[in-house]
N, C-alpha and C positions, 0 to 999 in steps of 0.2 A: 627167237631168243638171242640175246647178245652172245658173241663168241666168248669162250672161256679163256682163250690165250691172253697172256698179259694181265696186269693188275693195276688198278689206280692207286695213287699215293694216298697220303693222309687225308687230303681234301678232294680226292677224286682225280688228281692230275695224272696224266700219262703222257710220256713222250713217245709218240708213235714212229719216231725215226726222222732222220733229216735228209734222207736220200732224195734226190730229184729236185733240189732247189731250196727255197727259203723256208723259214721256220714260222708257222702261223700259230699264234696263241688264241685259243678259244676259251672264253669265260662264260660259264653258266651259273645258275643260282645254287644248286645243291650238289654235294659229293656223289649221291646216288646217280643223278642225271649225268654228271661228268664221267662217271665210270662206264655207264652204258654207251654214251656217245663216243668215248675214246676207243671203244672196241669196233666202232663202225668206220672211223676215219682212217685214211691211208697214211703213208709216210709224209712227214713234214708238219705234223700237228702236235701241239701240246695242249691238253685239255685240263682246265683248272676251274674250281668253283669259287664264287664270292662268298659262299655260305650265307645266302640271303642278302639283306640290305647291308651296305657297309657304312652308311651314315644316315643321320636323321636330324631333326630339330633337337636341341638340348632338352633333357628331361629334369635336370637339377642344376643348381647354381655352379657346382664344381666343374661341370662340363663346359661352361661358358669361357671362351678364351679371355685372357686378361685385358686385351685391348677393347673388348666390348662390354666388360662388366659394369662400367659406369653409364652405359646407355640406358635410357628409361624403358626401352623395348626389349632389352637383352633377355630378361626372364621369359618373356613371351616367345622369343625366338624368331619374331617376324618384325621387321622394320616397317611399321604401318604408315610412317610418315614419308617413306621413300620407296614408292612403287611396290610395297608389300614384299620387299626382298627378304627371303628366308635366310636364317643363319644355320648352316649345316655343320655338324661336328661328326667326326669319325667315332663310332662306338669304341669305348675303351677296350673291350674284348676283341675288337677287330683291327687294332692298330698294328699288331705284329703280322696279321694276315695281309693287310694292305701293303705293308712293307715287302712281303714276299711277292705279291702281285706286281709291284713296281719292278722288282728284280727280274721277274719273268718277262715283263714288257720290254725291259732294257735289252734282253737277249733275243727278242722276237723281231721278225721282219714285217709282220702284219698282225693286227688285232681284230678278231671277230667276236663281237658281243652277241652271245647266243642265249640271252635271257628270254623268258616267256613272251609270246607275242600278244601282250595285252598292255593296258595302261601302266600297271604296276611294273611289269617286266621292262617296258620301254623306259620308265623312270629309273629303274635299277641300272640299266645300261647307261643312261645319261649321267647318273651319279658316278659310275665307274670311270666314264670318260673325263668328267670334271676333276676327279680326285687323282687318277693315275697320270693325267696329262701326257699321253703318249706322243712321241715325235715320229711315229710310223703311221702308215695308212690304217684307217679304222673303218670297218664295215659292220653292218647289222645283219646277223644271220638268224633267220626265223624259220620255224617249222611247226606243224600241227600234230605230228606224231614222231615218235623216236623209233624209226626203223632204218635199216641200212640205206635203202633208196632215198628216203625222205631226208636223212642227215647229209648224205653226199650231195644231193640236189641242192639243199640249203646252203652248203658250203661253197658251191659253185655259182649260186644265184643270189648274191647278197644285195642289200639295199642300203640307203642312208638312214640315219636315225630320224624317226618321225616326231618332230618337236610339238606337233599338235597334241599327240597323245601324252607327251611329257607335260605340256602345259595343263592339260585336263587333270592329270594325276596330281601334279604339284598344287593346283588350285584346290583340289579336294583335301590335300594334306594341310594346306594353310587354313582353309575354311574350318576343318575339324579342330585345328589348334586354337583358332580364334574362339570358336564355340566352346570348346572344353575349358580353356584357360580363363575365359571370362565368366562362364555360368557356373562351373563346378565350385569355385570359392563361395558363391552365394549359398549353395547347398551345404557346404561345410559350416558356414556361420549360422544358417537358419534351421537346418535339420539335424545333421550329424557329420562329424569329421570323416574324411577319406571317401566321400561319395564322388560320383562323376556324372557329368551330363555329356551327351553326344548327339550329333546330328541325326543319326539313325537309331542309336540305342534308346534315346529318350522317347522317340515316337513308338518304337517297338514295345517299350515298357507301358506306354499309355494304352496301346491296343490291348495288352493283357489285363491292365487295370480296368479298362472300360468293359471288357467282357465279364469281369468279376462283379462290377457294379450292376450289370444287367442281371446276373444271377442273384445278387442281393435283393434287387427290386422285384424279382420274379415272384409271382403268385401262381401256384399250381391250380389248375381247374380239373375237376373230375367229370368224366363223361362215360356213358355206357353204350354198348351196342350188342348185336346178336351175331353169333357165328354158328353156321349150320353145316352139317355134313349131308350131302345129297347123294342119292343113288340113281344113276341113269338106268331106269328099268329096262328100256328096250335097246340099250347100247350093245353093239357087237363086241365080241372079244378081240384080242390082239394085244399090241404093245400099250395101247392107251388104257388108263384105269377106268373102272366103272363108277367109282365114287370120287367126289371132289368137294372142296370146302368153298363156301361163299359167305360173304358178309352182308348184313342188312345195310342198304344204302338210302332207302326212303320209306316213309309210311304216309299213305294218302297223299302222295305227291310232294310232301315236305322232306327235304334232304336231311338225313340224320347227321348231327354235328360230329365232326372229327377234330383232331388236335389243331389243324390249321385254322379252324374257325374261331379260335380263342386268342385274345391279346396276351401280352406278357403280364397283365394284371389279373388274368384269370376270368376275363369277361368276354362274352360273345361279341364278335365284331358287328354282327347284324342278326336280328331275330327274324327278319323277313324271310319266309320260306325255309327256315332252319328249325329242326326239331331237336331239342336238347334232352336226351333221355337220362334219367337218374336211375339208381339201382332198382327201386320199387317198380317204376314204369317198365323198365327193360325186362325184369323177371315176369311181370304180369303179361306182357306182350308175348314172351316166349311160351308161356303156358297156353295162351289162346291160339298159338300157331302150331302146337304139337300135332294136332289131328287134321290140320289143313291139307288140302290138295294143292300140289305145286306143279307148275309146268314151265317150259322154256318160253320166255317172252320174246327174246331176240338173240340172234347170234351175229356178232360183227367180226369179220376177219380182215386183217390188214397185213400187208407184207412187212417183214422185219429185215432191217439191214443195219449192220454195224461196221464202220470202216476202221482200219488199223489206227493205232495211236502213233503220233509223230515220234521220231527218235528222241532220245534224251537230250535235254539241255541241263544245265547245272541244277536248277531248282526242281525240275520234275524227277531227276535222278535222286535228289535228296528226299523228296516226298515218297517215292516208291521204295527206296531203301528203308525208310522208316516204317512204312506199312507192311512190306513183305519180309524184311530181314530184321526189323527191330533196331536198326542202326540210328544213332543220333546223327545230326548233320555233320558234327565234327568228325565222328568216326567214319562216316561215308567219305568225306573229303580226304581224310588221311589214307584210307585204303585206295581211293581213286588216284591219289598222288603217287602212291607206290606202283600202281598198275601203269600209269602214264610213264613214269621215269624208267620203268623196266621194259617198255616197248609193247605193252599189251593193249592199251587203249589210246585214243586221241586225247588232246588237251581237255581237261575236265572243268575248266572255268569258261563257260560259253553260254550265251543266250540265243544261239542259233539252232535251228532244227534242220539245216541244210546238210545233205550228203553229197560228197564228190561223185563224179561219174564212176570212178574206179570202185568206190565204196558201194554204190548202187549195184554195180555189176557183181561184186563179191557177194552181196546179200542175195541177189536174185539167183546166183549160182547155187548157194546153199539151200534156198527154197526148193529148187528143182531136185537137188541131190538128196535132201533129207525128207521132203514132204511130197515130191512128185510134181509134174508139170501142171496138174489140175489146180494147184494152189498158187500158181504164178500168174499175175495179171499180164495182159498183152503189152502194156506199156509201163515203164518205171513210174513209181509214185514220187511226186515232188511235194515238199511241205513248205509252206510259207510261214515265216516267223510271225508269231502273235505278240511278241514283246516289243513295246515301243522303244525306239532307238536301239534295236538289237544290232550287235556288231557282226555282220554277216561274213566277215573275213574268215571267221572260224567255222569249222564244221560242227555238227552235232557230236555228242559223245558216242563213240562207236568202237568196235574192235579195230586195232591198228592194222595197217598193211593193205595191199591190193587183193589179198585173199584172206578170209577170216579163219582163224582156228576155232574149232568147237571147244567148249569148256574142257572136255576130256583130253583134248590134244595140248592144252597149255601146261600141264604139270603143276598147276596152282592148287593150293589147299586153303582150307579155313575161310576167313573173311574175304580174301582176295578172290578165291574161286567163286564164292557166292555172288559177289558184286559183278565180277566179269560175266558170269552166267546171266545175270539180270540184264546187263548191257547188251550182251550178244543176242539174247532172246528178243529184246525190244527192237534191236536193229533189224534182225531178220524178219520179224513179224511186220515191220513197217513196209516191207516190199511184197506182202502177200495179198491175196484176194479178200474181199469183204466176207464177213459172216452173213448168211441170209437165212430166212425162215419165215415164220408166220406168227403173228400175235392174234389172240382170240379173246373177245369179251362176251361172256354169256350173262344175260339178265334173266332172273327167275322170279315168277310172280306167284303169290298165294294170298288167300283171304282168311283172316282170323275168325274165330267164333263170334266176335263182336262186329264183324263186317269191315275191319281195317284192311286196306290194300297194302300189303308189304312187298317190297322189291329187294331181292338179294342180287349181288353181282360177284362174278368170279372171272379172273383173268388168267390166261395161259400163254405160254411162249414155246414154240417148237423151233429148234435150229436144224434146218435141213442140210446146210453146208457150213461147217465151222470156220473155214477159211483161216484167217490169221489167229483165231482163238485156239487153234491147235498148238501154236507156239507160245502165245503170251496173252495173259488176262490181267488187266490193270486192277490194282487194289483199290480199296475205298477207305476214306477217313472214318465213316460211320460203320462200326462193327456190325450193325444190323442191316446195312445196305446189301442189296442183291447184286452179285457180280455179273458181268456180261455173259458168261458162259453157262449161267444157270437156266435150266429148262423147267417149265411147269406145264405138264401135259393135262389136258382135259379130255373127257370122253367125247366121242363124236356124236354130238346132239344137233337137232334142228329145231326151228321154231315150232312150238306146239307140243313137243315131246313131253310126256308125263315124267315127273321126278318124285322120288320118295325121300322125305326128310328122315334120316336115321337119327339125328340129334339136333336140338336147337338149344344153345346155351347163351345165357347172358354173360357178358364180359365187361369188367370195369377197366377204365384207362384213366391216366392222368397226364396232363401236359408236363413236359420236362424243360428245365431251364436250358439256355444255349450251352452247348458243350464248351469246355475250356479249350484254349488252343493247345495243340501239341507242337513240337518243332516243325513238323511237316505242314500243318495248317497255318502256322504263323508265317512261315516262309511264303506259302501260297498267298496269304493276305497281303504281305509286304509287296510281293511282286505285282499283284493285281492293282494295288494302289500306286505302283510305280515309285516306290520308296526304296532307295538303295540299289545295289547291283549284285549279281550272283556271287561275287567274291566277298561281299560284305555281310551276307546273312549268317554264315557260320560264326565268324568272330563276334558279331553283334549278339547272337544268342549266348555265346560263351561269356561275354561281358556282363549281360544282365543276370546270368546265373551266378557268376563269380562275385558280383557286387552285392548279392543278397536281395536284389529287386524281385527275383523270381526263384522259386524252387519247384521241384518236381514231385508229383504224387502219381506214381506209375509213369505214364508217358505224358500226363497233363502238366501244363505250365501254370503254376499257381502264383499270383502276385503276393508279395509280403505286405505287411502293414507299412513298412518303410517305403515301398513303391507307391502306396497310396499317398503318403505325405509328399514325396518328391513330385509326383504327377500333379497333385493339387497345387503345389507352389508354382510349377511351370505353367499350368493352365491359367492360373489367376494373374500371374505377373509377366509371363513370357509366352503368351498364347500363340504367337506366330511360330515360335521355335518348335512347338509340338503340334502344329496344325498340319494335317495330312496333305492338303492341297499345296500349302506353302512349301513343304518338304519335297513334294513331287516336282514343283516348279523349279526348285533348286537343282534337282537332277537334270531337268530339261536344259537349264542354263549351262551346267557343266558339260553336258553332251554337245551343246552348241559350241563351246570352246574347243572341244575335241574335233569338231568338224570344221573349225576355222571360221565359224559364223559370228563369233563373239570374242572379245579380248578379256583376259582374266583380270587385269588391274582395275579397269573401270567397274567391273562386276563386284570385285572384292571391296572396292571403295564404297559402293552403294550399300553393300551388306553391313560393313563395319561402321561407317560414318553416317550413312543415310543420305537422303537428298530430298529437298523440298518438304513435302508433308510426310515422307516416309522416315521413321525413326530408325537409326542404325543401332547395331548391337551395343556399341560402347556407351552411347547415351542411355539406352534402355536399361542396362545393368546399373549405371550410376543413378538413374532416377528411381529405380524400383527398390534398391537395397534398403534404403531407410524406411520404406513403406511396408516392408514385409514383417508381419508379426509371427515369430517362430511358433508360438503356442497355437495361433489360429490355423496355420497351414498344416499343423501336425495333429489337429483335433477332428474327431469324427463322431458326432452324436449318433447313438443307436436309434433307429426308427421306433416311434411309439414308446419312448422312455426318456428319462432324464439322466441316463448313463452316458458318459462321454469316453470314447476310446482315444487314447493319445499315443503318439510315437515319441519316446524319450531317447536320450543318448545311450541308454542301456537296454533298449528294447520296448515293445508295446506294453501298455498297461491301461487300466480303466479307473475312472473316478466316479464315485456315487455317494452323495450325502457325506462328503468329507472323508470317505474311506477310499483306499486304493488297493488294487489287486493286479498282479502281473497277468498278462495274456500269454499262453504257450506260444512260442515262436513258430512252431510248426502247424499252428491252427490256420486253416484257410479262412480268409475274411468272410466268405459267405456262410461259414459255420457259426460265426459270432452273432447269434440272435439274442433278443432280449432275454429269452428263457435260459440260454447258455450262459449269458453274462451273470444273471442272478444266481445261477448254480455255482459259478466261480466265486462270487462274493460270499456264498453260503459255506464254502469250504473253509476249514481251519486256516488261519493266516500262516501257520507255521511257526509263529513266535510263541513258544510255550515256556513259561517259568517252571523250572524243575525243582528249584529249592535253593538253599544257601550252602555254599562251601563252608564246612565247619572250621577249616583252617584259616581262610581269608575273610570270611564274613560276606563275600561277594555273591550276588545273585547269579545263578547258572541258568542260561537260556538256550533252548533249541530253536534253530532258525532254518529257513529255506533260502539258499543262496543261488547265485547264477551257476555255480559249479556243483550244486547238490546240497543236501541237508548237512548241517554241522551244529556243534555246540560251542558256546563261548561264555565268557564271564563279563558281567557289566561293571565297568570301572566307575569310580566316583568322579563327578565333574570337578575339575581343578578349581580351586578358589581363585577369584580375580585378584590380580596384583594390587597390593595396598598403594595408596596415593604416595607418590614419591619414589616407589620402587621401580627399578629398571624393567622395561618390557622387552620382550623378544623383538629383535630388529626386523624379522620377517616371519610371515605365516609359515613358510616352508621350514625354517629352522625350528619354530615352535612345534610344528607337527612332528618333526623328526625326533625331537627330544622328549615328546610326550610318551608316557608308558603305553604299551600295546597290550590288549587283552589276549589271553590264551585262547586258541581256537583249535578244533580238531574235527575232521570229517567223520560222519557216522560210518560204521561198518556196513557192508552190503546186507547183513542180516538184521540191521536195525532200521527203524522208521521213526519219523517225527512223532507219530501218534503213540508209540509204545516205549520210546527211550526213557530211561529212568535217571534220577539224580546219580545213583551209583554208577550206571553206565557212563554218564557224562564225566564224572570225576576220574574214572579209569582212563577214559580217552584223553582227558586234559593232562593226565600224568605222564603221557608219552613224550619223548622216547623213554623206554624202560631200560635200566641198566641191568644186564644179565650177569655180568661178572668180568673177569679179565682172562686173556689168553696171551702168554708171552709178554706180560706187562702192558698190554694194550686193552683199553676198555671196549667191551662188546655191548652194543645196544640193540634193542628190538624196536622197530618202528614201522609206520605205514607210509608209503610213498606213492608217487603217481603211477608206478608200475606194480603196486601191490605191497604186501608185507615182506619185510626183509631184516636180516641181521647186518650190522655194520661194525667193522673192526678197522680203524684207521681209514685207509682209502679202499679197503677190500670189502666186499659184501657178498651175501648169499641169500637167495630167495627162500621164503617160507611158504608152505603149502596153503595155509589158511590164516585169516586175520586173527582168529582166536589164539593161534600159537604165539602171537606177540606177548601174551600174558602168561603162557604156560611153558615156553621153551626154556630148557635148563642150560647151564654152562657146559655140561657134558655133551648134550645134544648139539650145542653150538660148535664145540671142538670137532665133533664128527663131521659136521657140515663144512667147516673151513678146511678140514683135512682132505676133502674130496676136491677134484678139479672143478673149477667154475664152469657151469653149463649155460649154454645160450638158451634163453626162453625159460618158461616156467618148468619146475621139476615135477609138478603134479601131472598125473595121467591126462592125456588129451580127452577133453570133454566131447561128447557126441555133438554133431552139428545141430543147430536149431531148426534148419530146413534143408532138404535136398532139392536141388533144381536140375534143370536139363544140362546139356552140353554147351560149353562156350563155343560159339561159331568160329572164333579166331584160332583156338587151340585144339578144339575137339575133346577137351577134358571136362569131366563132370564138375559142376559148380555147386557149392554148398554155402549156407549162411552159418557163421560161427559167432560165438560171443567172445569178444576180446577185451583187452584192458580199457580201451576207450569206447566200448560199445560194440554192437553187432557189425560184422563185416562179411563181405562175400569173397570167396577165393576159389581158384581153380587148381590149387595145389602149388602154384608158382607165384601168382600175383594176388595180392590182397588189396581190397578197396573198401573203405568204410562206407556204411550206409549213410546217406545224407539227409538233410532236413526234408521231411515229407515221405521218406522211405520207411516202410513198415516190414518187419520180418514176415508177418503173416501174409502180406499182400504183394510183396515184391515179385515181379515177373522175370522170366528168363531173359527177355529183351533188356529190361532195366539193369539186371545184374551184369549182363555182357557189356552194356554201355559203361557201367562204372569201372569194370576191369579194363576196358579199352582206354578209357580216359586216364586211368592210373598208369597204364603202360606208356601212354604218350608223354606223361609228365615225369617218368622215371629218367634218371641221368643216363646218358649214352654209355655203353660199355667201352672200357678202355681198349684201345687198339693194341694188339699183340704183335703187330708187324715189326720185323727187324729194322733197325736204323740203317739208312742208306750209307754205303761206304764210299759213295762218289765224292770226289773232291769238291770243296766249296768253290763256287765261281768267284771271280774277282769282284763281282758286284757285291756278293755276300760279305767278302772280307772288308770291302771299303765301308760298308754300312755297319760293321760290327764294332767300330771304334767307339769307346764309351765317351770320348771327348767331343764327338760330333754334336753339333748344336741341333736340338730337336726342332723339326719343322712344325709349323702351326698345323693343327689337325682340323681347323675349321675354316671354311671359306664362305664368303657371301656370294650368292648367285649372281653370275654375270648378267648384265642387262642384255647383252647380245650373245646369243649362243651360236658362235661362228663355226662350231665344229660339226654342225649338221644342217641339212637342208630345211629351211623354214616350212616349206610346203609339205615335207614328209612324203609318206607313201599313201596313196589314195585307197589302198586296200587293207589297211591295218587298223581300222577302227574297231578294236575288239573290246570285249567286256573287261571291266577292271578287276 
């Protein structure tokens, strides 16, 4: 643990003293990291954080410096006509902090850039160098773990900035800007505003959509089999059972069809040598076998061996945290970041499975101490990386230090404890012996009363030495899959032994559509296809969720109808950009730039402008824009019907015979069958004429709107202006001056089917004047937070909506005489559902009904249920994920630290003058990066 003496400043800075020579300024990315490192460095160091990236490409016109505003490429932020030079600007919220960093640099004798040792960290260090323009020696300080020895060693063994890594990261950034800024506007114009396209996010969305297409096209097949319970008549007693279960595998030499024998269309792949049993046939066969004599036909024994799993890399950690802890990838990385910054684990963004010699020694020591020498293999286990272009400079994710702390020794709690325990177990298990045992297959033969030769089969597994399984068992994505430590014991039988059938039952089965992706399986799929890198997967999944391309049902990722429209447009008109192999080849090219085997400018030029027969992105967008039919790319005919599902600007809807009906936004696309569509069309449209308002003569109508059911009045169409009369100068002014109908939302106790004209007229009469208090009018009305009374700028909540029509002026006086209370005055309603404990806080979670719908809470944090979440089916894992996500988005707590009384430096005084001319906050990338070695370091090709 870091020492508790001393404390970091507002952004993690700490002056560790100036005795013994010069003053070395160390800059890292985060305040938490700065605070921990400051505790480990000796006299003469000041540690400060950059608080992430200090500059980036401009995201809006206001950020573009005046001298570049007239340039045709300024909005893009990349000068495509001049070596693809990027235009970088300091973030508005970072300007004051950059000023502080410059002041600290001015007072330092040496600058150590200690950002993460990966491409992004190298790029942050380069941006700091370019922006701060230090006139003092600059070195790159890198480390894989935040421990006392690692930090001090890194400070004494620095290197130069690796510009190959910078080039690779900057190429990625420029590539993503070109892709996003050229393709996203096409989606705005042809599908819906505010959409986005991206190099990895669009491919990830396509994967999710393609899986849903497979589910839509899937036809289930039914097949039957027999399951029998046999008794080994002559089996000896002991630990092994005398009874066991076996399944029918063949009849008269023909193999009984299983699920794998059917195609996705529900048809047998081959009928040759395959027997497809239906219910009638299976039940008949079972009856004919009840009185049959059975015996063991064969016994096959094979040795069983299972080797340990490799230590965690980023993606395998995310997958296992999802399976075992129920964490989302985002939650996993947030917890891992805290563990890393506080010195508990090594760097968590890595695609390496390598362990250092000291880590192997630490793991082997714990195997001996905790499990005994019998579990320690004679030689250390080494793991080769399976990821293409893996950056082997990093280690696998493991406990930090040359000796590992057991989870109980860390003092951690909640989510941090659970993830550390997972990492610790995996690391220790990786240095243990194999699990060994024996697998057995028993074949049983019997003859039916009709002479049919039936063969049953049973398999068993016995683990004679658990080895690494004592410490760790990997989870499975399929909830029905058998885990590695599961034993299935069979009675000791030999060929020819008689068996007695205690029961023979016919069982029906049906094939299932491919499972939807979860975060864990999508990350696995992206990695196997070599698309993206470990650092990109979590933000990619976050983006497709935030953009509405995907929503969750439990842990499953469900594509929205909007995603179908976006993917269909990209596939038809920008096929290469969402082609899996093309995207993987782009990753290869970017890795080649990182290794110094390719130059970024020629590669970017080919991608953007094209060459010879290869069309570039710029020409592709220009050629395709006019050819894209918005209605066509957003239309999806339902199979076996003339119903068409469309994606409109306000959501999905269907058209059929001139009629239109909205599709529920939380409906999964594979649920929209022909039958479901006809059911939606058969439902009342929601537009009900209730009658005429006797005072105005206008028709009162009940409608279903985007924000719920409401009532409104139908206004007469304005008569067209007579010839010669002045017409409104603009449609906007005409619309603003036109009378607006009265509208009012239905009470919660009302419904479209039962609301009456009397109810509607009462609703349309709101707000209701209750009376006056102290000369101010008091009204009762309904608002977004529920029913309330209003008096000037003051208000008081009512307990029920019906009180809007019944509350009296005396009751209003009583309410306003009492102090205003936070929240509703009504007694707290019981929770809709009680869940388990939140792994992060240890507090019980419940689902409650709130003003804006159901939400989950642990008593401190509230998180609304999202699209696809149901009160009845939400799991503990999903609830914990929603709470973790809500905490991550919450604003940081204000610091209560006392202001420093130290005198301001002369540098601060000189920069405080308001008349000082502001320096430009944007710089164009220099063609030559003379501040660092071009060759960089050969051992720092790490994951991005």
